[in-house]
C-alpha positions in Angstrom: 90.8 63.0 47.3 94.2 63.2 49.0 94.1 60.3 51.5 96.8 59.1 53.8 97.3 56.1 56.0 99.3 58.0 58.6 100.7 61.5 59.3 104.4 62.2 59.2 106.0 62.7 62.7 105.3 66.3 63.8 102.5 66.9 61.3 98.9 67.7 62.2 97.1 64.3 62.4 93.8 64.9 64.2 91.4 67.7 65.1 88.6 67.8 67.6 86.0 70.3 68.7 85.6 70.8 72.5 82.0 71.8 72.7 79.4 72.4 75.4 76.7 71.0 73.1 77.8 67.9 71.2 74.4 67.3 69.7 74.3 70.8 68.3 77.8 70.4 67.0 77.0 67.1 65.2 74.1 68.7 63.5 76.0 71.9 62.5 79.1 70.3 61.1 77.1 67.5 59.5 75.0 70.0 57.5 77.9 72.4 56.8 80.5 69.9 55.6 78.5 66.8 54.8 80.0 64.8 57.8 78.5 61.8 59.4 79.0 61.1 63.1 79.2 58.1 65.4 79.4 57.8 69.1 82.2 55.7 70.5 80.5 54.7 73.7 80.6 55.5 77.4 84.0 53.9 77.9 85.4 56.8 75.8 83.4 59.5 77.6 80.8 59.8 74.8 83.5 60.8 72.3 82.2 61.4 68.7 84.0 60.7 65.5 83.2 62.6 62.3 83.6 61.0 58.9 83.6 62.5 55.4 82.6 59.9 52.7 83.4 57.2 55.3 86.9 58.5 56.2 87.8 59.9 59.6 88.2 63.7 59.6 87.6 65.0 63.1 86.4 64.3 66.6 84.1 65.9 69.1 84.4 66.0 72.9 82.0 67.4 75.5 83.1 70.5 77.3 81.5 70.1 80.7 82.8 73.5 81.9 85.1 72.0 84.6 88.2 73.0 82.7 87.1 76.7 82.6 88.0 76.9 78.9 85.7 78.1 76.1 84.5 75.8 73.3 87.3 75.5 70.7 89.0 73.3 68.1 92.2 71.5 69.1 94.9 70.4 66.7 97.0 67.3 67.4 100.5 66.7 66.1 101.8 63.2 65.5 104.5 61.6 67.5 106.0 58.1 68.0 106.4 58.6 71.7 103.9 60.8 73.5 105.5 60.7 76.9 108.9 61.7 75.5 107.3 64.5 73.5 105.7 65.9 76.7 109.1 65.8 78.4 110.6 67.6 75.4 107.9 70.2 75.5 108.6 71.0 79.1 112.3 71.2 78.5 111.7 73.7 75.7 109.5 76.2 77.5 106.1 74.5 77.3 103.7 73.4 80.1 101.6 70.3 80.6 97.9 70.7 80.4 97.0 67.0 80.1 99.8 64.4 80.7 100.3 61.5 78.3 97.5 59.0 78.7 96.6 55.9 76.9 93.2 55.8 75.1 92.6 52.1 75.2 94.3 50.6 72.1 93.5 53.7 70.0 96.6 55.6 70.9 98.2 57.9 73.5 97.2 61.5 73.8 98.5 64.6 75.7 98.0 68.3 75.7 100.6 70.9 76.3 101.3 74.6 75.7 104.2 75.7 73.4 106.8 78.3 74.3 104.4 81.1 73.3 101.5 79.8 75.4 99.4 78.2 72.6 97.7 74.9 73.4 98.7 72.0 71.1 97.7 68.3 71.2 100.0 65.3 71.0 98.8 62.0 69.4 100.8 58.8 69.3 98.7 56.6 67.0 97.6 53.1 67.9 94.6 51.7 66.1 93.4 55.2 65.5 95.7 56.7 62.8 94.1 60.2 62.7 92.3 61.9 59.9 92.6 60.0 56.6 91.8 62.8 54.1 92.7 66.4 53.9 92.6 69.3 51.4 89.3 68.4 49.8 86.0 70.2 50.4 84.6 69.5 53.8 88.0 68.3 55.2 90.8 70.0 57.1 93.1 71.9 54.7 95.6 74.0 56.7 96.8 74.5 60.2 98.1 77.8 61.5 99.6 79.2 64.7 99.4 82.9 65.7 102.0 83.7 68.3 103.5 86.7 70.0 106.8 84.9 70.7 107.7 83.9 67.2 111.4 82.9 67.4 111.0 80.9 70.6 107.9 79.2 69.2 109.4 78.2 65.9 112.4 76.7 67.8 110.0 74.9 70.1 108.4 73.0 67.2 111.8 72.3 65.7 113.1 70.8 68.9 109.9 69.1 70.3 108.2 67.9 67.1 111.3 67.7 64.8 109.9 70.2 62.3 111.7 70.7 59.0 111.1 74.5 59.0 111.2 76.9 56.0 110.9 80.7 56.1 108.1 81.9 54.0 108.3 85.5 55.0 110.8 87.6 57.0 109.7 91.2 56.9 108.3 93.2 59.8 104.9 93.0 58.1 105.0 89.3 57.4 107.1 86.8 59.4 106.0 83.3 58.7 107.5 79.8 58.9 106.1 76.6 57.5 106.5 72.9 58.3 107.8 71.6 55.0 107.9 73.6 51.8 106.1 74.0 48.4 103.4 71.5 47.9 104.6 69.5 50.9 103.8 72.3 53.4 101.7 71.0 56.3 101.3 73.9 58.8 102.4 77.5 59.4 103.5 79.7 62.3 102.9 83.5 62.0 104.3 86.3 64.1 101.1 87.9 65.3 102.6 90.2 67.9 101.7 93.3 65.9 98.0 92.5 65.4 96.8 89.9 68.0 94.3 91.8 70.2 95.2 92.2 73.9 93.7 89.4 75.9 93.6 87.0 73.0 96.1 84.3 73.7 98.4 82.7 71.1 96.4 80.0 69.4 96.2 77.4 66.6 93.5 77.6 63.9 92.2 74.9 61.6 91.1 75.8 58.0 88.5 73.7 56.3 88.4 73.5 52.5 85.2 74.6 50.8 84.1 75.0 47.2 82.6 78.4 47.8 83.6 80.5 50.9 80.7 82.9 50.6 78.1 80.1 50.3 79.7 78.3 53.2 79.4 81.5 55.4 75.8 81.9 54.4 75.2 78.3 55.5 77.1 78.9 58.8 74.6 81.7 59.6 71.6 79.6 58.5 72.7 76.8 60.9 73.0 79.1 63.9 76.7 80.0 63.7 78.2 83.4 63.0 80.7 85.2 60.7 83.8 86.4 62.6 85.7 87.7 59.6 84.0 88.1 56.2 85.4 86.4 53.1 88.4 88.1 51.4 90.6 87.2 48.5 94.2 86.4 49.2 97.1 84.9 47.2 96.2 81.6 49.0 92.5 81.5 48.3 89.3 83.1 49.5 89.5 83.1 53.3 87.1 83.7 56.1 86.6 83.0 59.8 83.4 81.7 61.4 82.1 80.4 64.7 79.8 77.4 65.3 76.6 77.8 67.4 78.5 77.5 70.7 81.4 79.8 69.7 84.1 77.5 68.6 86.2 79.3 66.0 87.3 77.9 62.7 88.5 79.2 59.3 87.4 78.5 55.7 89.5 78.4 52.6 88.4 78.3 49.0 91.5 77.4 47.0 92.6 79.8 44.3 91.8 79.0 40.7 94.8 77.3 39.3 
C-alpha cells in the first residue's frame, strides 16, 4: 500500500466531502470503500475523519446551507505557508473564499479560486499531515481539474503552488498538463472549454481507486447514490463518475491490467 508521511509542496494532500447529511455520508462511504469514521468533537465543528485500514484518507464537514453551495468534494494542496499562498493566489488571478485560518495545532487551512474560477483548498500541515495512503483500492488515486481557461490556470498552479508541470497532450482534442511526470504524476489539468456544459463551473474531481468499477457502481446505487457516467475503458483504466446520496460527485478508477 503506497503510504506517505507528508505530501510534497503543491501536491494534493487532503480531501473532504462537504455534505448536508454527514451521517448518511459516513454510512455510504464506509460501505463503499471500507472506511471507518471518527468524530473530532464540537471544538472542530463536528468534523469527521475517515480512515482506511487505520490510515487517514479523507474528511467530512457538514454543509449547513449557509454558504449556498451544493454538496461536493474539496481537494487541498499542500503548502508550507498558507497565508503567503493565499496572497500569491490573489496576485495570480484567484479569489479568496475562506482566508487562512489556524485549525488548533492540526494545521492552517484556506480556500481560494484559481485563475479559471475553480475552488481549491490550501493546507499547511501541523499535527495533521493529510491522507497517508493513496492509489490503493478505497483510497484517493488521482486529482483532476477541468477548466475553460487552460493557459492561465496552468500558470496559476506554477506560480502559486510551484508546480513542476509537464505537457501530456497539446492537440485541439486533448490539452492536458500534469504535476510531475511518469510514475511521479500527482494531478492533472485538462482544457475542458470544448465540452464543459454551460452553467457548469470549472472544478476539481477526485478519483477513488477500486478493484472493479462496475461492481463499485452497482454498490453506489445499492447504497442510495447514482451513476452519473457509466463505466468505460480508457488507456488509464476503467473510469466512471458517480454521486453519493446527497449529490456530491466523485470518480472511480480501476487501474488497467499491467
